[in-house]
C-alpha positions as CSV (number, residue, x, y, z in Angstrom):
1,M,0.1,0.0,0.1
2,K,2.8,2.3,0.6
3,K,4.4,1.9,-2.5
4,L,1.1,2.3,-4.4
5,L,0.4,5.5,-2.5
6,L,3.9,7.0,-3.3
7,T,3.3,6.2,-6.8
8,A,0.1,8.1,-6.9
9,L,1.4,11.1,-5.1
10,L,4.4,11.4,-7.5
11,S,1.9,10.9,-10.4
12,A,-0.3,13.8,-9.0
13,S,2.8,16.0,-8.8
14,F,4.2,15.3,-12.3
15,S,0.5,15.9,-13.8
16,A,0.2,19.2,-12.1
17,N,3.4,20.4,-13.9
18,A,2.5,19.0,-17.4
19,A,0.9,21.9,-18.6
20,V,1.2,25.0,-21.2
21,T,1.5,28.2,-19.4
22,T,0.7,31.2,-21.3
23,Y,1.7,35.1,-20.8
24,F,-0.2,38.2,-21.8
25,G,0.1,41.9,-21.2
26,E,-1.6,44.9,-23.2
27,D,-1.0,48.5,-23.4
28,L,-3.6,50.4,-25.2
29,G,-2.6,52.7,-28.1
30,L,-3.0,56.6,-28.4
31,G,-3.8,56.6,-32.0
32,E,-2.2,55.9,-35.5
33,S,0.4,58.4,-35.4
34,T,1.5,58.1,-31.8
35,R,4.1,55.7,-30.6
36,L,3.6,54.5,-27.0
37,A,6.5,56.0,-24.9
38,S,6.3,53.0,-22.5
39,T,4.5,49.8,-22.5
40,P,4.8,48.5,-18.8
41,N,2.0,45.6,-19.2
42,A,3.5,44.1,-22.3
43,N,6.9,44.3,-20.8
44,A,5.9,42.8,-17.4
45,A,4.4,39.8,-19.3
46,Q,7.7,39.4,-21.4
47,A,9.7,39.6,-18.2
48,N,7.5,36.8,-16.8
49,F,8.0,34.7,-19.9
50,L,11.6,35.1,-20.0
51,S,12.1,34.4,-16.3
52,S,11.2,30.7,-17.0
53,L,13.7,30.3,-19.9
54,I,17.4,30.0,-20.1
55,N,19.1,32.0,-23.1
56,P,16.3,31.9,-25.4
57,G,16.8,33.0,-29.2
58,V,15.4,36.3,-30.2
59,E,14.7,37.8,-33.9
60,N,14.1,41.3,-34.0
61,F,14.2,41.7,-38.0
62,E,16.9,44.6,-37.6
63,G,19.2,42.7,-39.8
64,L,16.6,42.5,-42.8
65,T,16.1,44.7,-45.4
66,N,12.9,46.5,-45.8
67,G,10.4,44.9,-48.1
68,T,11.8,41.4,-47.6
69,A,8.9,38.7,-47.7
70,N,9.0,35.4,-46.4
71,P,12.5,35.4,-45.0
72,A,14.6,32.6,-43.0
73,I,15.3,33.9,-39.6
74,S,17.7,32.6,-37.0
75,F,17.3,32.3,-33.2
76,V,20.9,32.2,-32.1
77,G,20.3,31.2,-28.5
78,A,18.0,28.5,-29.1
79,G,20.1,27.1,-32.2
80,V,17.0,27.0,-34.3
81,T,16.1,28.7,-37.7
82,A,12.9,29.2,-39.0
83,T,11.0,30.0,-42.4
84,L,8.4,32.6,-42.6
85,S,5.3,32.4,-44.9
86,G,3.1,35.5,-45.3
87,G,3.8,39.1,-44.7
88,E,7.1,41.2,-45.0
89,V,9.7,43.1,-43.2
90,R,8.7,46.8,-42.7
91,S,10.8,49.7,-41.5
92,T,10.0,53.2,-39.8
93,A,12.2,55.9,-38.8
94,N,13.4,55.3,-35.1
95,G,10.8,56.7,-32.6
96,V,7.9,57.2,-34.8
97,T,4.9,54.9,-36.4
98,N,4.5,54.3,-40.1
99,G,1.6,56.7,-40.1
100,N,-0.9,53.9,-39.4
101,G,0.0,52.7,-35.9
102,R,2.8,50.3,-36.6
103,Y,6.4,50.2,-35.5
104,G,9.1,48.3,-34.1
105,I,9.6,47.8,-30.5
106,S,13.1,46.0,-30.2
107,G,14.9,49.1,-29.1
108,D,17.9,48.4,-31.5
109,P,17.4,50.4,-34.6
110,D,19.8,49.4,-37.3
111,A,22.7,51.6,-38.6
112,N,20.7,54.0,-40.8
113,G,18.3,54.9,-37.9
114,S,15.4,52.8,-38.9
115,D,13.4,50.4,-36.5
116,S,12.2,47.1,-38.2
117,Y,9.4,44.8,-37.6
118,Y,7.3,42.1,-39.4
119,E,3.8,42.9,-40.8
120,T,0.9,41.0,-42.3
121,S,-2.8,41.1,-42.8
122,S,-3.6,37.5,-43.2
123,L,-2.1,34.2,-42.3
124,L,1.6,34.2,-40.9
125,S,3.2,30.8,-40.2
126,L,6.6,29.8,-39.0
127,T,8.3,26.5,-39.7
128,F,10.9,25.6,-37.1
129,S,14.3,23.6,-38.0
130,K,13.8,21.7,-34.9
131,P,11.2,21.2,-32.1
132,V,10.8,24.1,-29.7
133,A,8.9,24.4,-26.5
134,A,8.5,28.3,-26.0
135,F,7.3,31.0,-28.4
136,G,6.7,34.7,-27.5
137,F,6.4,38.0,-29.6
138,Y,5.3,41.3,-29.5
139,G,2.2,42.7,-31.4
140,I,1.9,46.1,-32.4
141,D,-1.4,47.9,-33.8
142,I,-3.4,44.8,-33.3
143,G,-7.4,45.0,-33.1
144,D,-8.0,48.5,-34.0
145,F,-9.9,47.2,-37.1
146,N,-11.6,44.4,-35.3
147,G,-8.9,41.8,-35.9
148,Q,-8.3,39.1,-33.1
149,V,-5.0,37.5,-33.2
150,T,-4.8,33.6,-32.7
151,V,-2.1,31.4,-32.3
152,T,-2.0,27.7,-33.5
153,T,0.9,25.4,-32.6
154,S,1.6,22.2,-34.6
155,G,4.0,19.3,-35.2
156,G,3.6,17.7,-31.8
157,L,1.7,20.1,-29.5
158,N,-1.2,20.9,-31.6
159,Q,-3.4,23.5,-29.7
160,F,-5.2,26.7,-30.5
161,F,-5.0,29.9,-28.5
162,N,-7.2,33.0,-28.6
163,V,-4.6,35.8,-27.7
164,G,-7.3,38.1,-26.4
165,N,-6.4,41.6,-27.7
166,T,-8.7,44.4,-27.2
167,L,-10.8,45.0,-30.3
168,N,-11.5,48.4,-31.9
169,G,-9.4,50.3,-29.6
170,A,-7.0,53.4,-31.0
171,G,-4.2,52.5,-33.3
172,G,-0.7,52.0,-31.9
173,S,-1.5,49.6,-29.1
174,V,1.3,46.9,-27.9
175,L,0.9,43.5,-26.6
176,F,3.1,40.6,-25.6
177,W,2.1,37.1,-25.6
178,G,3.9,33.7,-25.2
179,L,3.6,30.1,-24.3
180,I,5.8,27.8,-22.6
181,S,5.4,23.9,-22.5
182,N,7.3,21.9,-19.9
183,T,6.5,18.5,-21.5
184,D,5.7,18.8,-25.3
185,T,7.3,20.7,-28.4
186,F,6.0,21.9,-31.6
187,T,7.8,22.6,-35.0
188,G,5.0,25.3,-36.2
189,I,3.3,28.4,-35.2
190,T,0.2,29.8,-37.2
191,F,-0.9,33.4,-36.7
192,G,-4.8,33.8,-37.5
193,N,-6.3,37.3,-38.1
194,T,-10.2,37.2,-37.7
195,A,-10.1,40.6,-40.0
196,S,-7.6,39.4,-42.6
197,G,-7.1,41.9,-45.3
198,T,-8.5,44.7,-43.3
199,D,-6.5,44.8,-39.9
200,F,-2.7,44.8,-40.3
201,F,-0.7,43.6,-37.5
202,A,3.0,44.3,-36.7
203,F,5.2,41.7,-34.7
204,D,8.5,42.2,-33.2
205,N,11.0,40.2,-31.1
206,F,9.8,36.7,-31.8
207,T,11.5,34.5,-29.2
208,V,12.1,30.8,-29.2
209,G,13.2,28.3,-26.6
210,S,13.9,24.4,-26.6
211,L,12.6,22.0,-24.1
212,E,16.2,22.1,-22.7
213,Q,15.9,25.8,-22.1
214,V,12.5,25.7,-20.3
215,K,13.3,25.9,-16.3
216,S,12.1,23.3,-14.2
217,P,8.6,24.2,-12.9
218,V,8.0,24.6,-9.2
219,P,5.1,22.6,-8.0
220,E,2.0,24.5,-6.8
221,P,1.6,25.0,-2.9
222,E,-1.2,22.5,-2.9
223,T,0.9,19.9,-4.6
224,Y,3.6,20.2,-1.9
225,A,0.7,20.0,0.7
226,M,-0.7,16.8,-0.9
227,F,2.7,15.4,-1.0
228,L,3.7,16.1,2.6
229,A,0.1,14.7,3.8
230,G,0.8,11.7,1.9
231,L,4.2,11.0,3.6
232,G,2.6,11.8,7.0
233,F,-0.1,9.2,6.3
234,M,2.6,6.7,5.1
235,G,4.4,7.1,8.3
236,Y,1.2,6.7,10.4
237,M,0.5,3.5,8.5
238,A,4.0,2.1,9.2
239,R,3.8,2.8,12.9
240,R,0.4,1.0,12.9
241,R,2.1,-2.1,11.3
242,K,4.7,-2.1,13.8
243,E,2.3,-2.0,16.7
244,G,0.5,-4.9,15.1
245,Q,-2.8,-2.9,14.5
246,V,-3.1,-3.4,10.8
């Protein structure tokens, strides 16, 4: 009985951690021509996301030429490359929008003083060179024309996520969204747009991590409590056996 109970407790502990965690923060825009001076909500979500990873790879599009469509990109920290399908690289002068609410947020403008991002108004997909377990991004100017952005993972972890951005707000908003799985990997990401062709989305700082780069999750407090209670019960049963009561 003691062995069976211990097995059950360990199984409960592992199943509590076998999950996908998502991260989301959004700062509402001030209009098509206004770049947000700060994005505390999005940045806090990104910080929480990054705190669960070890040296993930980031693509900020600064090394790519304005107008480049479907580029191959590299996530150096994760040792992963990816091919994009749909959309193209765009650039604005550093510190301003493109006049329609979109701009880069990487904070690392290239040598000619422009700031780059990736833009699309329809489906956008990434195919990774090897399985990953974490993916995050900044989204700029999403939802001002009623477009809801969705994320679908494929090639292992096959799951649909509704990002939950604000609809019909002012242009120039900024959000961060990410997901981390501590058990399953995937090889593809597809972005959906419920107002395809009408609402244009900008993306920046795509971030990727492998399963090995995901930090070991800390069990929830209730998991610890259950485990300790189980150990106490096993000790109690052992004492009863010694006393000949069972």
